[in-house]
C-alpha positions in Angstrom: 221.9 58.8 -85.7 223.5 58.8 -89.1 220.8 58.7 -91.8 221.5 57.3 -95.2 219.5 57.0 -98.4 219.1 53.2 -98.0 218.1 50.7 -96.9 214.6 51.4 -95.7 212.4 49.2 -93.6 210.1 48.2 -96.4 212.6 48.1 -99.2 211.5 45.4 -101.7 207.8 45.6 -100.8 205.4 46.6 -103.5 202.0 48.0 -102.8 199.2 48.4 -105.3 197.1 51.3 -104.1 193.5 51.2 -105.4 192.2 53.2 -102.4 189.9 56.2 -102.2 190.4 59.0 -99.8 189.5 56.8 -96.9 192.5 54.5 -97.4 195.1 56.6 -99.1 196.9 57.8 -96.0 197.8 54.1 -95.2 199.6 54.0 -98.6 201.5 57.2 -97.8 202.7 55.7 -94.5 203.9 52.5 -96.3 205.6 54.7 -98.9 207.4 56.7 -96.2 208.8 53.4 -94.9 210.3 52.7 -98.3 207.7 50.5 -100.0 207.2 50.9 -103.8 203.6 52.2 -103.7 201.9 52.3 -107.1 198.7 54.4 -107.2 196.3 53.2 -109.9 194.4 56.2 -111.3 191.8 56.8 -114.0 193.0 58.6 -117.2 192.1 62.1 -115.9 193.6 61.4 -112.4 192.0 60.4 -109.1 189.1 62.6 -108.0 191.1 63.3 -104.8 193.4 65.6 -106.9 190.7 68.3 -106.7 190.1 68.2 -102.9 190.5 71.7 -101.4 192.4 73.6 -100.1 194.2 74.2 -103.4 197.2 76.2 -104.2 196.9 79.2 -106.6 198.0 76.8 -109.5 195.3 74.2 -108.6 197.4 71.7 -106.6 195.4 69.9 -103.9 197.3 70.2 -100.6 195.6 67.1 -99.1 196.4 65.0 -102.2 200.0 66.2 -102.3 200.3 65.2 -98.6 198.7 61.7 -99.0 200.4 60.8 -102.3 204.0 61.9 -101.7 206.3 59.0 -102.5 203.9 57.1 -104.7 204.1 56.3 -108.4 201.1 56.8 -110.7 199.9 54.4 -113.4 196.8 54.3 -115.6 195.7 50.8 -116.7 193.4 49.6 -119.5 189.8 49.0 -118.6 186.4 50.8 -118.6 186.5 51.4 -114.8 189.2 52.3 -112.4 189.9 49.6 -109.9 188.2 46.8 -112.0 190.1 43.5 -112.3 191.8 43.5 -115.7 194.6 41.5 -117.2 197.0 44.4 -116.6 196.0 44.7 -113.0 196.3 41.0 -112.4 199.8 41.0 -113.8 200.6 43.9 -111.6 199.2 42.2 -108.5 201.5 39.2 -109.4 204.5 41.4 -108.6 203.1 42.9 -105.4 203.0 41.9 -101.7 200.2 44.3 -100.7 196.9 45.4 -102.3 195.3 48.4 -100.7 191.6 49.1 -101.2 189.1 51.2 -99.2 185.5 50.3 -100.3 182.8 48.0 -99.0 182.6 44.3 -99.9 179.7 44.8 -102.4 181.6 47.3 -104.5 184.8 45.2 -104.4 182.9 42.1 -105.5 181.3 43.9 -108.5 184.9 44.8 -109.6 186.2 41.3 -109.1 188.3 42.6 -106.2 186.6 41.1 -103.1 189.5 40.1 -100.8 188.4 36.5 -100.8 188.6 36.4 -104.6 191.8 38.3 -104.8 193.7 36.2 -102.2 192.4 33.0 -103.9 194.0 34.1 -107.2 197.1 35.5 -105.4 197.7 33.4 -102.3 200.9 35.2 -101.5 199.3 38.7 -101.5 198.2 40.7 -98.5 194.9 42.4 -99.2 194.8 45.4 -96.9 191.1 46.2 -97.0 190.2 49.5 -95.3 186.4 50.1 -95.5 183.8 52.2 -93.6 182.4 49.4 -91.5 184.5 46.3 -92.3 183.9 43.4 -94.7 181.1 41.8 -92.6 178.1 42.8 -90.6 174.8 44.5 -91.5 176.4 47.9 -92.2 179.2 46.5 -94.4 177.9 48.0 -97.6 176.5 51.3 -96.3 178.0 54.5 -97.8 179.8 56.7 -95.4 181.7 60.0 -95.1 184.3 61.4 -92.7 181.4 63.0 -90.7 179.2 59.9 -90.5 182.2 57.7 -89.5 183.2 60.1 -86.7 179.6 59.9 -85.6 179.3 56.1 -85.9 182.6 55.6 -84.1 181.6 57.8 -81.1 184.3 60.5 -81.4 181.8 63.2 -82.6 179.9 62.9 -79.3 183.0 64.3 -77.5 183.6 67.3 -79.9 182.1 70.7 -79.3 180.4 72.8 -76.6 178.1 71.0 -74.2 175.0 73.0 -75.1 175.6 73.0 -78.8 175.6 70.3 -81.5 178.7 68.2 -82.0 181.5 69.8 -84.2 183.5 67.8 -86.8 187.2 68.3 -86.6 188.8 69.8 -89.8 190.3 67.4 -92.4 189.7 63.8 -93.2 190.4 62.6 -89.7 188.9 59.1 -90.2 191.4 58.5 -93.0 194.2 59.4 -90.7 192.9 57.2 -87.8 192.2 54.3 -90.2 195.5 54.7 -92.0 197.6 54.4 -88.8 195.7 51.3 -87.8 195.9 49.8 -91.3 199.6 50.5 -91.7 200.4 48.8 -88.4 198.3 45.8 -89.3 200.0 45.6 -92.7 203.4 45.5 -91.1 202.4 42.6 -89.0 201.0 40.8 -92.0 204.3 41.4 -93.9 206.2 39.7 -91.0 203.9 36.7 -91.4 204.4 36.8 -95.2 208.2 36.7 -94.7 207.9 33.8 -92.3 205.4 31.6 -94.2 205.1 33.0 -97.8 201.4 33.2 -97.3 199.3 36.3 -97.8 196.1 37.1 -95.9 193.2 39.5 -95.7 193.6 42.4 -93.3 190.1 43.7 -92.6 190.2 47.3 -91.2 186.9 49.0 -90.2 187.1 52.8 -90.0 184.2 52.8 -87.5 186.2 50.4 -85.2 189.4 52.4 -85.7 187.5 55.6 -84.5 185.9 53.7 -81.6 189.4 52.6 -80.6 190.5 56.3 -80.5 188.1 57.9 -78.1 190.7 60.0 -76.3 190.4 59.0 -72.6 186.7 58.3 -72.6 187.1 54.6 -72.0 189.5 55.3 -69.1 186.9 57.6 -67.5 184.4 54.8 -67.4 186.9 52.3 -66.0 188.5 54.6 -63.3 185.6 56.9 -62.4 182.5 55.2 -63.7 181.8 58.4 -65.6 180.6 58.7 -69.2 182.3 61.6 -70.8 180.3 64.2 -72.7 181.2 67.3 -74.7 182.8 69.9 -72.5 184.0 72.3 -75.1 186.9 74.6 -74.2 185.7 75.2 -70.7 187.2 73.3 -67.8 185.3 70.8 -65.8 187.5 71.2 -62.8 189.3 74.3 -61.3 193.0 74.3 -62.3 192.5 72.2 -65.4 191.8 73.4 -69.0 192.6 76.1 -71.5 193.7 79.5 -70.2 194.5 82.7 -72.1 197.9 84.3 -71.9 199.6 87.2 -73.6 200.2 85.5 -77.0 197.6 82.8 -77.1 196.6 79.9 -74.9 198.1 77.3 -72.6 196.7 74.0 -71.3 197.1 73.4 -67.6 196.4 70.2 -65.6 196.0 71.0 -62.0 194.0 67.9 -61.2 193.1 64.6 -62.8 190.3 62.2 -61.9 189.3 64.5 -59.1 192.8 64.4 -57.5 194.6 67.8 -57.0 197.8 66.5 -58.4 199.6 69.8 -58.9 197.5 72.0 -56.7 200.2 73.0 -54.2 202.7 73.8 -57.0 200.3 76.0 -58.8 199.3 77.8 -55.6 203.0 78.4 -54.8 203.6 79.6 -58.3 200.8 82.2 -58.2 201.7 83.4 -54.7 205.3 83.8 -55.5 204.3 86.0 -58.5 202.3 88.2 -56.1 198.9 87.4 -57.4 196.4 88.9 -55.1 194.0 86.5 -53.4 196.0 83.5 -54.5 196.4 82.5 -50.9 192.7 81.5 -50.8 193.6 78.4 -52.9 195.2 77.0 -49.7 191.8 76.9 -48.0 190.4 73.4 -47.1 187.5 73.6 -49.6 190.0 73.5 -52.5 190.9 70.0 -51.5 187.4 68.8 -52.0 186.6 67.4 -55.4 183.0 68.6 -55.4 184.0 72.2 -54.7 186.8 72.3 -57.3 184.2 71.0 -59.9 181.7 73.7 -59.0 181.1 76.6 -61.4 182.2 79.1 -58.7 185.5 77.4 -58.1 186.2 77.1 -61.8 185.4 80.8 -62.3 187.5 81.9 -59.3 190.5 80.0 -60.4 190.3 81.2 -64.0 190.1 84.8 -62.9 193.2 84.3 -60.7 195.3 82.4 -63.2 194.5 84.5 -66.3 195.4 87.7 -64.3 198.7 86.0 -63.7 199.1 84.8 -67.3 198.0 88.0 -69.0 201.5 89.5 -69.3 203.3 86.2 -69.9 203.9 84.3 -73.1 202.9 80.7 -73.5 206.6 79.7 -73.9 207.5 81.5 -70.6 204.6 79.8 -68.8 205.5 76.4 -70.2 209.2 76.7 -69.2 208.4 78.0 -65.7 205.6 75.6 -65.0 207.5 72.6 -66.2 210.4 73.6 -63.9 208.0 73.4 -61.0 206.7 69.9 -62.0 203.4 71.2 -63.3 201.8 69.6 -66.3 201.4 72.5 -68.7 201.7 72.9 -72.4 201.5 75.7 -75.0 198.7 75.5 -77.5 200.9 75.6 -80.6 199.8 77.2 -83.9 201.0 76.0 -87.2 203.6 78.7 -87.2 204.7 77.7 -83.7 205.2 74.1 -84.9 207.3 75.1 -87.9 209.5 77.1 -85.6 209.6 74.7 -82.6 213.2 74.3 -81.5 212.5 70.6 -80.7 210.9 69.8 -84.1 213.5 71.8 -86.0 216.4 70.0 -84.2 214.9 66.6 -85.1 214.1 67.6 -88.7 210.4 66.7 -88.4 209.2 68.9 -91.2 210.6 67.9 -94.6 210.6 70.1 -97.7 208.9 68.6 -100.7 208.8 70.5 -104.0 205.4 70.3 -105.7 205.1 72.0 -109.1 208.0 74.3 -108.3 206.6 75.2 -104.9 208.4 74.0 -101.7 206.0 72.7 -99.1 206.7 71.7 -95.5 205.4 68.2 -95.0 205.2 66.5 -91.6 207.7 63.7 -91.4 207.5 60.5 -89.4 207.3 60.6 -85.6 209.9 57.9 -85.3 213.6 57.3 -86.3 215.5 54.3 -87.4 219.2 54.1 -86.8 221.0 54.4 -90.1 217.8 55.0 -92.1 216.1 58.1 -93.3 212.3 57.6 -93.2 210.6 60.6 -94.7 208.1 61.7 -97.3 209.3 60.8 -100.8 209.0 62.5 -104.1 206.0 64.8 -104.9 202.9 63.2 -106.5 203.4 62.3 -110.1 201.1 63.4 -112.9 198.3 60.8 -113.7 199.9 57.9 -115.4 203.4 59.3 -115.4 204.9 55.9 -114.4 202.6 53.7 -116.5 205.1 52.8 -119.2 208.0 52.1 -116.8 205.9 49.9 -114.6 204.2 48.0 -117.3 207.4 47.4 -119.3 209.0 45.9 -116.2 206.2 43.4 -115.7 206.9 39.7 -116.4 205.2 38.1 -119.4 203.2 35.9 -117.0 202.5 36.4 -113.3 204.9 34.5 -111.0 203.7 31.4 -109.2 202.7 31.3 -105.6 206.0 29.7 -104.8 208.0 32.6 -106.2 205.9 35.5 -104.9 207.5 36.0 -101.5 208.9 39.2 -100.2 211.5 40.6 -102.5 214.6 41.2 -100.4 
């Protein structure tokens, strides 16, 4: 594909980003697609600018990641995110408003989606909130940890005999952001077709509940409710196994079926692994036996003896050539040096305060377009004058507020 600087999929779309850390990744995804995303900040900058980890010169890496490609403005008013004359004029030029708080907070600020879309009928109000705009929990406070718990994902994370473990980072923001950006794109298509905006109500709890790995499929296919299994396998031949330079993940069976069992057995036997022939015995065809502690322990001993002097890359290449589902457990360094990701230009350099950082790019490509992280985050209010000077004296009417193309 031949990439060019323009056009981009969302060229001509303006997004006003009033979100907290819960919704800010959605704005980043829209910015990557070419939307003009304007982050509205308080005079001293958004509190997310101080979220660790920080560089030696105090730059928040999470903030740099979520705010790349956005412009920053500081508006008049006693409280960030409160409806003011400046904000109303700004909304009059936008197609999308992004917020990420509950309905009570938004109503106190004059920004409840029902009120905003009544004032601006051609505006899409993309409302990301912890529990959605309705229901008994709509105004409950929440954090990444409590949303992972409320959505059910926390129940699957950690060792079986220990408390659940929260994954690093603001995972609910990422999960909600992907769902929100997808919904916003559909709403933009409706706006282009009809000229009418709408409320897009995204519940972070529901987004998490929609992302429960394969737990739902287990219920459907095996009538089994998944629980925390930690790093240990629940079935011989499937799970994490140590090798000479780290770990690989092997799938010898799925749903109780020994899908790759013969190939794995042949692999070990051809490598001269002692006692590997026992894996051909009839009991290894029985689901109950393969899921026993003895079977799991026996297979692990055999396979890790085989893998002890092999790298994860060698195991991956050899196993794949045999039709075995196997994958290396990649470290951050592995990802940066992955020949596949390097060839596709997945990681993009972004210079932040003189420091070049490698940012993950988009996992999709458009023919003739370069969809990627934009400029580094601006200083608080750096774009205020340029944005405000370009505002019309009075907001456009509903008839003239369609998508700018």
